[in-house]
C-alpha positions in Angstrom: -0.1 0.1 0.2 1.4 3.5 -0.9 1.8 6.3 1.5 -1.3 8.0 -0.4 -3.2 5.1 -0.2 -3.1 4.5 3.7 -3.0 8.2 4.4 -6.2 8.6 2.4 -7.7 5.5 4.2 -7.2 7.1 7.4 -8.7 10.6 6.3 -11.9 8.9 4.9 -12.1 7.2 8.1 -11.7 10.2 10.3 -14.2 12.4 8.0 -16.8 9.6 8.5 -16.9 10.7 12.1 -15.9 7.1 13.4 -13.5 8.7 16.0 -15.5 11.8 17.4 -17.9 10.1 20.1 -17.2 10.0 23.5 -17.9 6.2 23.8 -15.4 5.5 20.8 -12.6 7.3 22.7 -13.1 5.9 26.0 -13.3 2.4 24.6 -10.1 2.7 22.6 -8.2 4.1 25.7 -9.5 1.2 27.9 -8.5 -1.3 25.0 -4.9 0.2 25.0 -4.7 0.0 28.5 -5.8 -3.7 28.6 -3.4 -4.7 25.9 -0.6 -3.2 28.1 -1.6 -5.2 30.8 -1.7 -8.3 28.8 1.7 -7.8 27.6 3.5 -6.4 30.6 5.9 -9.0 30.7 6.9 -8.9 27.1 7.4 -5.2 27.2 9.7 -5.5 30.0 11.6 -8.3 28.3 11.9 -6.2 25.3 13.3 -3.1 27.3 15.8 -5.3 28.9 17.1 -6.6 25.3 17.1 -3.0 23.7 18.6 -0.9 26.8 19.4 -3.2 29.4 16.7 -1.8 31.5 15.9 -3.8 34.7 12.4 -4.4 36.0 12.1 -1.9 38.2 13.3 0.8 36.0 11.3 -0.5 32.9 8.2 -0.5 34.9 8.4 2.8 36.6 9.9 4.8 33.8 8.0 3.2 31.0 4.9 1.3 31.9 3.9 2.9 35.2 3.9 6.3 33.6 1.9 5.0 30.8 -0.7 3.8 33.2 -1.0 6.9 35.0 -1.4 8.8 31.8 -4.1 6.7 30.6 -5.8 6.3 33.9 -6.2 10.1 33.8 -7.4 10.6 30.6 -10.2 7.8 31.2 -11.3 9.6 34.3 -11.3 13.0 32.9 -12.2 12.6 29.3 -15.8 13.3 29.4 -15.1 16.8 31.0 -12.3 17.4 28.7 -14.6 17.2 25.8 -17.5 19.5 27.0 -17.8 22.9 25.5 -16.0 25.5 27.7 -18.4 28.5 28.2 -16.5 32.0 28.1 -17.8 35.5 28.7 -19.3 37.7 25.8 -19.0 41.4 25.6 -21.6 43.6 26.3 -22.0 44.9 23.1 -22.5 41.5 21.6 -25.6 41.2 23.7 -27.7 38.4 22.9 -24.8 36.3 22.3 -23.5 33.2 24.1 -19.7 32.4 23.5 -18.0 28.9 24.0 -15.0 26.9 22.8 -15.6 23.4 21.1 -12.9 21.1 21.0 -12.6 19.0 17.7 -9.7 16.6 16.6 -6.9 17.9 14.5 -7.5 14.8 12.1 -4.9 12.5 11.1 -1.7 13.0 13.1 1.9 11.3 12.9 3.4 10.6 16.0 7.3 9.9 15.5 8.9 8.5 18.8 12.5 8.1 19.7 14.7 5.0 21.1 15.7 6.2 24.7 12.1 5.7 26.4 10.8 3.7 23.4 7.5 2.4 25.2 6.8 5.6 27.3 7.3 8.1 24.6 5.3 6.5 22.0 2.5 5.6 24.2 1.8 9.0 26.1 1.5 10.9 22.8 -0.9 8.3 21.4 -3.0 8.6 24.6 -3.3 12.1 23.8 -4.2 11.4 20.2 -7.0 8.9 21.0 -8.5 11.0 23.7 -8.4 14.1 21.0 -10.5 11.6 18.4 -7.9 11.6 15.8 -6.8 8.9 13.5 -3.0 8.2 14.0 0.3 7.2 12.1 2.8 5.9 14.7 6.5 5.5 13.8 8.5 4.0 16.2 12.4 3.8 16.2 14.2 0.9 14.7 17.0 1.5 17.0 15.0 -0.4 19.6 14.0 -3.1 17.5 12.4 -5.5 20.4 10.3 -2.8 21.8 9.0 -1.5 18.4 8.0 -5.1 17.7 5.8 -5.3 20.7 4.2 -2.1 20.1 3.5 -3.2 16.7 1.8 -6.2 17.9 -0.1 -4.2 20.5 -1.4 -1.7 17.6 -2.1 -4.4 15.0 -4.0 -6.9 17.5 -6.3 -4.2 18.7 -6.9 -1.5 16.3 -7.9 -1.0 12.9 -5.3 0.2 10.5 -7.5 2.8 9.3 -7.7 4.1 12.9 -4.1 3.6 14.2 -1.4 2.5 11.7 1.8 1.1 12.8 4.5 2.3 10.1 7.2 -0.3 9.2 9.0 2.0 6.9 12.2 4.0 7.6 12.7 7.8 8.1 12.1 8.4 4.2 8.7 7.1 4.6 7.9 9.6 7.4 9.2 12.4 5.4 7.0 11.3 2.4 4.1 11.4 4.8 4.8 14.6 5.9 5.1 16.0 2.3 1.8 14.1 1.1 0.0 16.2 4.2 -1.1 15.1 7.6 -3.0 17.5 9.9 -0.7 17.4 12.7 2.8 16.3 13.6 4.1 15.0 17.0 7.9 14.1 16.8 10.2 13.3 20.0 13.8 13.3 19.2 17.0 15.2 18.3 17.3 18.8 17.4 18.8 18.1 14.1 16.0 15.6 13.0 13.5 18.1 14.5 14.8 20.7 12.0 14.2 18.4 9.4 11.0 17.3 10.3 10.0 21.2 10.6 11.4 21.9 7.1 9.4 19.3 5.4 6.2 20.3 7.4 6.4 24.0 6.5 5.8 23.1 2.8 2.3 22.4 3.8 2.2 24.5 6.7 1.4 21.5 8.8 1.3 22.5 12.6 3.6 20.4 15.1 4.9 19.8 18.5 8.5 19.0 18.7 9.8 17.6 21.9 13.6 17.8 21.4 16.5 18.1 23.9 19.6 20.3 24.9 22.2 20.5 27.6 20.3 20.8 30.9 22.1 22.4 33.5 22.0 21.7 37.3 23.1 24.4 39.9 24.1 23.1 43.4 24.4 26.4 45.6 26.7 26.6 48.6 23.8 26.3 50.8 22.3 23.2 49.4 21.8 19.9 51.2 24.7 18.3 49.5 24.2 14.4 50.5 20.4 15.0 49.3 21.5 16.7 46.1 24.4 14.5 45.4 22.1 11.3 45.8 19.2 12.8 43.4 21.5 14.1 40.9 23.4 10.6 40.7 20.0 8.9 40.3 18.8 11.3 37.3 21.9 11.5 35.8 22.6 7.6 35.6 19.0 6.7 35.1 18.7 4.7 31.7 22.5 4.9 31.6 22.4 8.6 31.0 20.0 8.3 27.9 17.3 10.6 29.3 16.3 14.0 27.4 15.7 15.9 30.6 18.9 14.1 32.5 21.1 16.6 34.2 23.6 17.1 31.5 26.2 19.2 33.2 26.6 20.6 36.7 27.7 24.0 38.2 28.9 23.3 41.9 29.6 26.2 44.1 33.5 26.3 44.7 33.0 26.1 48.7 31.2 22.8 48.6 32.5 21.2 45.2 34.9 18.7 47.0 32.2 17.5 49.3 29.9 17.2 46.6 32.1 15.1 44.5 32.8 12.9 47.4 28.9 12.4 48.1 28.3 12.0 44.5 30.8 8.9 44.4 29.4 7.6 47.7 25.9 7.8 45.9 27.1 5.9 42.7 28.6 3.3 44.5 25.5 2.6 47.0 23.5 2.6 44.0 25.6 0.3 41.9 28.4 -1.2 43.7 32.1 -0.7 43.0 31.7 -2.3 39.7 28.4 -0.8 37.8 29.0 -3.3 35.3 27.9 -6.1 37.6 25.1 -4.2 39.0 21.6 -5.5 37.8 20.0 -2.1 38.0 22.5 -0.3 35.7 21.7 0.0 31.9 23.6 -0.3 28.8 24.2 2.1 25.9 21.9 1.3 23.2 24.3 1.0 20.1 27.8 0.9 19.1 27.4 4.1 17.2 26.1 5.9 20.5 28.6 4.1 22.5 31.6 5.5 20.3 30.2 8.9 20.4 29.8 9.0 24.0 33.4 7.6 25.1 34.8 10.3 22.7 33.6 12.8 25.4 36.3 11.4 27.8 39.3 13.1 28.9 41.6 11.2 31.1 43.1 14.2 32.5 39.7 15.3 33.9 38.1 12.0 35.0 38.1 12.1 38.7 35.8 8.8 39.0 34.8 6.3 36.5 35.5 6.4 32.7 35.5 2.5 32.5 34.1 1.3 29.3 33.6 -2.1 27.0 32.4 -1.8 23.7 31.3 -5.8 23.7 28.9 -5.1 26.6 27.7 -1.7 25.5 28.9 -0.6 28.8 30.1 2.9 30.1 30.5 3.3 33.9 29.1 6.2 35.6 31.7 9.0 35.4 32.4 12.3 36.7 34.6 14.8 35.2 35.9 17.8 37.0 37.5 21.4 36.2 35.3 21.3 33.0 35.1 24.5 30.8 32.9 25.3 27.7 35.8 24.5 25.6 35.9 21.0 26.6 34.5 18.4 23.8 31.9 17.2 26.6 30.3 20.5 26.5 30.0 20.8 22.6 26.5 18.9 22.6 24.0 17.0 24.5 25.8 14.3 26.2 23.0 11.6 26.4 25.2 9.2 28.2 26.6 8.6 32.0 29.2 11.4 32.1 28.5 14.1 34.7 30.9 17.3 33.9 31.4 19.7 36.7 32.0 23.3 36.3 32.9 25.2 39.5 31.5 28.7 40.2 31.4 31.4 42.9 29.0 34.0 41.1 25.3 33.0 40.6 24.8 35.9 38.5 27.5 34.8 35.9 26.4 31.2 35.9 22.7 32.7 35.1 24.4 34.9 32.1 26.4 31.9 30.8 23.3 29.5 30.5 21.1 32.1 29.1 23.7 33.2 26.1 23.4 29.5 25.0 20.6 27.4 23.5 17.4 27.3 25.8 17.6 23.6 27.6 14.6 21.2 27.8 15.2 21.1 31.6 16.9 23.0 34.4 17.6 21.8 38.3 18.3 24.0 41.3 19.4 22.9 44.6 19.5 25.5 47.3 17.5 26.1 50.2 17.2 29.8 49.9 14.0 31.1 48.7 15.5 34.3 47.2 17.9 32.1 45.1 14.9 29.7 44.0 12.8 32.8 42.8 15.7 34.4 41.0 16.8 31.1 39.3 13.3 30.2 38.1 12.5 33.9 36.9 16.1 34.5 35.2 16.9 31.2 33.3 14.9 30.3 30.3 14.2 26.7 30.0 11.4 24.1 29.3 10.7 22.9 32.9 12.6 21.6 36.1 12.8 20.9 39.4 14.1 22.5 42.8 16.0 20.1 45.0 15.6 17.3 42.4 15.7 16.3 39.3 13.4 14.6 36.5 10.4 14.1 38.6 8.5 16.9 37.0 7.8 14.5 34.2 5.9 12.2 36.3 3.1 14.8 37.3 0.2 14.6 35.0 -1.0 17.9 36.0 2.2 19.7 34.5 2.7 20.2 30.9 5.9 18.9 29.6 7.7 20.5 26.6 10.7 22.7 25.7 11.5 26.3 24.9 13.3 27.6 22.1 15.7 24.9 20.4 14.8 22.4 23.3 11.2 22.0 21.5 7.9 23.7 20.9 4.5 22.7 22.4 3.7 20.5 25.3 2.0 17.4 26.3 1.0 15.0 29.5 -2.5 15.0 31.0 -4.9 17.6 29.7 -2.2 19.3 27.8 -2.3 16.3 25.6 -5.8 16.5 25.1 -5.4 20.2 24.0 -2.4 19.4 21.9 -4.3 16.9 19.8 -7.3 19.0 19.6 -8.3 22.1 17.8 -10.2 24.7 20.0 -12.9 26.0 17.8 -14.4 29.5 18.7 -18.1 29.7 18.7 -20.4 32.6 19.2 -24.3 32.0 19.2 -26.5 34.6 18.6 -30.2 35.1 19.5 -32.5 36.1 16.8 -34.9 37.8 19.3 -32.6 40.7 20.2 -32.0 42.7 17.1 -29.5 45.3 17.6 -28.8 47.8 14.8 -25.7 49.1 16.3 -23.4 47.3 13.8 -25.2 48.2 10.5 -25.0 51.3 8.5 -25.9 54.0 8.3 -23.7 54.9 11.1 -24.6 58.4 11.7 -23.8 59.3 15.4 -23.5 55.7 16.8 -19.7 56.2 17.1 -20.9 57.8 20.5 -22.5 54.7 21.6 -19.6 52.5 20.2 -17.3 54.4 22.4 -19.2 53.9 25.5 -19.0 49.8 25.0 -15.6 50.0 23.5 -13.3 52.2 25.6 
């Protein structure tokens, strides 16, 4: 079947109104959840094969988060779909105004390899809740997880409604060029630019969930033990292959040595003295990614770790100190288990340095000082983040998740996912019983009355 054939099939299915009703949407969400429940073990096995994820990490960061999202959507969908009344200006007497939510239409969702189940299913939940038909493209890099997702989709949904795409990136670009109604892409900034360039030819609206170098700032008044433990967890989760992982660390000069000591202690308490023997530490996804990451290692600046084994796709949790922006590790997003530390003394200088670079997807601040917290939140431009923690903001379905600037555009999660995959149609309904002649010519002295209403 050609791209035009299955694209037209999906558009016809949508235009026939099959996906519009609450009953259809809620049943589809429940069917999706049930299919995940029935295949939990297969999903976790696939994540182990693709990324070396342990059972706990696979469940909490991939499957459990999807359950949170789908349960939230099932609970709130009826309210989300209701027309939202808004006030009407006085000079439009006899009018009632409301927002009606309608589906975007046929949407394309393209997901990445680092959280292949989570980052496929959560946008899909939003697309289903919004009443769309869906073209779903997963990453071939995580082959085993993609095969499970393919099975879930093919076994449970008509391909005219949700179609799993088996082609490569060229097929995705052909689909975009042929014309879909909306694009939701999660991946690198480079590929995001290509997607946006092709989308621009048809003025196709899109959401881009990208990445960037997400900073951490550890102030001199921070709880160092807690900071080190939480940063180590977030940095080495999924072997550092997390788009909102702490990328690099600003640590105040007065607490840097203590912080490094505590971070090493945290790493060893998590994974033992040899992380390659830990059942809880993941692996790099491919040799290509492995080689890219180890090129960042500078033996003169490594203060902990640095061990690696290409046969096992293993890179140990690594700390590098005395880093500047001239170092190779600071040239792009690391997306691996290397924690570069930059010493600082002037918080204002840190703020300026971060803001003069591309806006990151996340930022994290460790301090007990409310003035500093307010200053950092207000002054630094980024997608979202945490105070005295890392990554955890993504787990709250009440918080929209998305980037800022080059780290992405648009947001999703919870209600925001429904809004992302819905068009807000503005409606004013006028009564025929109130017959105002104010808007109509001849205007004569009506300007005086207009001025009273519109001043």
